[in-house]
C-alpha positions in Angstrom: 24.3 28.5 9.9 26.0 29.1 6.5 25.5 32.8 7.0 27.3 32.8 10.3 24.5 32.4 12.8 25.6 30.4 15.9 22.8 31.2 18.4 21.3 27.8 19.1 17.9 29.3 20.2 17.5 31.3 17.0 18.5 28.3 14.9 16.2 25.9 16.8 13.3 28.4 16.3 13.6 27.9 12.5 12.4 24.3 12.9 9.2 23.4 11.1 6.6 20.6 11.4 7.1 17.9 13.9 10.5 19.3 14.9 8.7 22.1 16.7 7.9 19.6 19.4 11.6 19.0 20.0 12.9 22.6 20.2 14.8 22.0 23.5 16.5 19.0 22.1 17.3 20.9 18.9 18.9 23.7 20.9 21.2 21.2 22.6 22.1 19.6 19.3 22.9 23.0 17.7 25.2 24.1 20.4 28.9 24.0 19.4 31.6 25.7 17.4 31.3 26.0 13.7 34.4 27.1 11.7 34.8 28.3 8.1 35.8 24.8 7.1 32.5 23.4 8.5 30.5 26.0 6.5 32.5 25.2 3.3 31.6 21.5 3.8 28.0 22.3 4.3 27.9 24.5 1.2 29.4 21.6 -0.8 26.8 19.2 0.5 24.0 21.7 -0.2 25.1 22.2 -3.8 25.3 18.4 -4.2 21.7 18.1 -2.8 20.4 20.8 -5.1 22.1 19.2 -8.1 20.4 15.9 -7.3 17.1 17.6 -6.9 17.4 19.2 -10.3 18.3 15.8 -11.9 15.3 14.2 -10.2 13.0 16.9 -11.5 14.3 16.3 -15.0 13.8 12.5 -14.6 10.2 13.2 -13.4 9.5 15.3 -16.5 10.9 12.5 -18.8 8.9 9.8 -17.0 5.7 11.8 -17.3 6.3 12.3 -21.0 6.6 8.5 -21.5 3.5 7.8 -19.3 1.2 10.0 -21.5 0.8 7.0 -23.9 -0.5 4.9 -21.0 -2.7 7.6 -19.3 -5.9 5.6 -19.7 -4.5 2.5 -18.1 -3.0 4.7 -15.3 -6.4 6.3 -14.6 -8.0 2.9 -14.4 -5.4 1.7 -11.8 -5.9 4.9 -9.8 -9.5 3.9 -9.1 -8.3 1.0 -6.8 -7.9 1.9 -3.1 -4.3 2.0 -2.1 -2.9 2.7 -5.6 -1.4 6.1 -6.1 0.5 7.6 -9.1 3.9 6.0 -8.5 2.4 2.6 -7.7 0.2 2.7 -10.9 3.2 3.7 -13.0 5.2 0.8 -11.5 2.4 -1.7 -12.3 2.2 -0.6 -15.9 6.0 -0.7 -16.3 6.1 -4.3 -15.0 3.1 -6.0 -16.6 2.3 -3.7 -19.5 -1.2 -2.9 -20.7 -1.8 -5.8 -23.1 -3.4 -8.5 -20.9 -3.8 -10.9 -23.8 -0.2 -12.0 -23.1 -1.6 -13.8 -20.0 -4.1 -16.6 -20.5 -5.8 -15.7 -17.2 -5.5 -13.6 -14.1 -4.2 -16.8 -12.3 -1.3 -17.0 -14.8 -0.4 -13.4 -14.2 -0.5 -14.0 -10.4 1.7 -17.1 -10.8 4.2 -15.1 -13.0 4.4 -12.3 -10.4 5.1 -14.8 -7.5 1.9 -13.8 -5.7 0.3 -17.2 -6.1 0.7 -19.5 -3.1 1.8 -23.0 -3.7 -0.4 -26.0 -3.2 1.8 -28.6 -1.4 -0.3 -31.5 -0.1 0.7 -35.1 0.4 -1.3 -37.9 1.9 -3.9 -35.4 3.1 -1.3 -33.4 5.0 -0.9 -29.8 3.9 2.8 -28.8 3.8 4.4 -25.4 3.2 2.5 -23.3 0.7 5.2 -20.6 0.3 4.8 -18.5 -2.8 7.2 -19.2 -5.6 9.8 -16.8 -6.9 8.5 -14.3 -9.4 8.8 -10.6 -10.3 10.3 -9.1 -7.1 9.6 -5.5 -8.0 6.0 -6.1 -8.9 5.4 -8.2 -5.8 7.0 -5.5 -3.6 4.9 -2.7 -5.2 1.7 -4.7 -4.8 2.4 -5.5 -1.2 3.0 -1.8 -0.5 -0.3 -1.0 -2.2 -2.1 -3.7 -0.2 -0.8 -2.2 3.0 -2.1 1.2 2.0 -5.4 -0.4 1.0 -5.7 -2.1 4.4 -5.8 1.4 6.0 -8.7 2.7 3.8 -12.1 3.0 5.3 -15.2 1.2 4.2 -13.7 -0.7 1.3 -13.7 -4.3 0.2 -9.9 -4.6 0.3 -9.6 -3.3 3.9 -12.4 -5.7 5.0 -10.6 -8.6 3.3 -7.4 -7.7 5.1 -9.0 -7.6 8.5 -10.8 -10.8 7.9 -7.6 -12.7 6.9 -5.3 -11.0 9.4 -7.5 -12.3 12.2 -7.0 -15.9 11.1 -3.7 -16.0 9.3 -1.7 -13.0 10.5 -0.9 -9.6 8.9 1.9 -10.8 6.6 -0.2 -13.5 4.9 -3.1 -11.1 4.7 -1.0 -8.5 2.9 0.1 -11.1 0.3 -3.5 -12.2 -0.2 -4.7 -8.6 -0.7 -1.8 -7.9 -3.1 -2.9 -11.0 -5.1 -6.5 -9.6 -5.1 -5.3 -6.2 -6.4 -3.3 -7.9 -9.2 -6.4 -9.9 -10.3 -8.4 -6.7 -10.2 -5.8 -4.9 -12.4 -5.8 -7.8 -14.9 -9.6 -7.6 -15.4 -9.7 -3.8 -15.5 -7.0 -3.5 -18.1 -8.5 -6.4 -20.1 -12.1 -5.1 -20.1 -11.1 -1.4 -19.9 -13.5 -0.9 -17.0 -12.9 1.1 -13.8 -12.8 -0.5 -10.4 -16.2 -1.0 -8.6 -15.8 -1.5 -4.9 -17.9 -4.4 -3.4 -18.2 -2.5 -0.1 -16.9 -3.2 3.4 -20.0 -5.3 4.2 -19.5 -7.7 1.2 -18.5 -10.7 3.3 -21.3 -10.1 5.8 -23.9 -9.9 2.9 -22.5 -13.0 1.2 -22.6 -15.1 4.4 -25.4 -13.4 6.2 -27.0 -16.6 7.6 -23.7 -18.0 8.8 -23.0 -14.7 10.4 -26.3 -14.7 12.2 -25.7 -18.2 13.6 -22.2 -17.3 14.7 -23.3 -14.2 16.5 -26.2 -16.0 18.2 -23.9 -18.8 19.4 -21.6 -16.2 20.9 -24.4 -14.4 22.7 -25.9 -17.7 24.0 -22.4 -18.7 25.2 -22.6 -15.6 27.4 -25.8 -16.9 29.0 -28.2 -14.8 27.0 -31.4 -15.9 25.3 -31.6 -14.6 21.8 -34.7 -14.0 19.6 -34.1 -12.8 16.1 -36.8 -10.6 14.6 -36.6 -8.8 11.2 -36.3 -5.0 11.5 -39.4 -3.1 10.5 -39.1 -0.3 8.0 -39.3 3.0 9.9 
């Protein structure tokens, strides 16, 4: 367009990615009259965009230089499902690498605002809304928890599905974010990488209860159930 091309079909054919599916709509959108003033404005905006991209590139280089000191801590955080480079850098920036400043993982969770309140009076449970804390850390961890909930065959995704079925997705995300923060605390304190418990952790932990629950459900459908141990093949 900046070079003077006004054929909407040729311009639409330059689309890439998902826009290729909308070429007819793009042709309609690109139809019109473009004057020299329009091209001048577009050049001005492109120059501004290129200038911002160069500044972002310089900032990225500066940030990477500062992160080299914390590379070991970053590598540990990256072993957790749902944590990528930006999220790991944000975690280190907010909580640091010295976990001795927090007496326990629960203190860190309370400081971050990811620890739900315990509001009970006369045996009646009232609102357990989480207290205010570090907004940036809580937001970063919730984004990581959402990414972890979409991973396959992991403990964190299994925990999300288990809680979401009973308490809803939003509460489940906060709970998984709390779990991730506790994991980060122990990893940085002990300098040990993350070891996933597996997607079947909850089934293995409560295997007998799971058996009884499944048997009751089958019997509720009018079936007679006999449990026999599987023989090694």
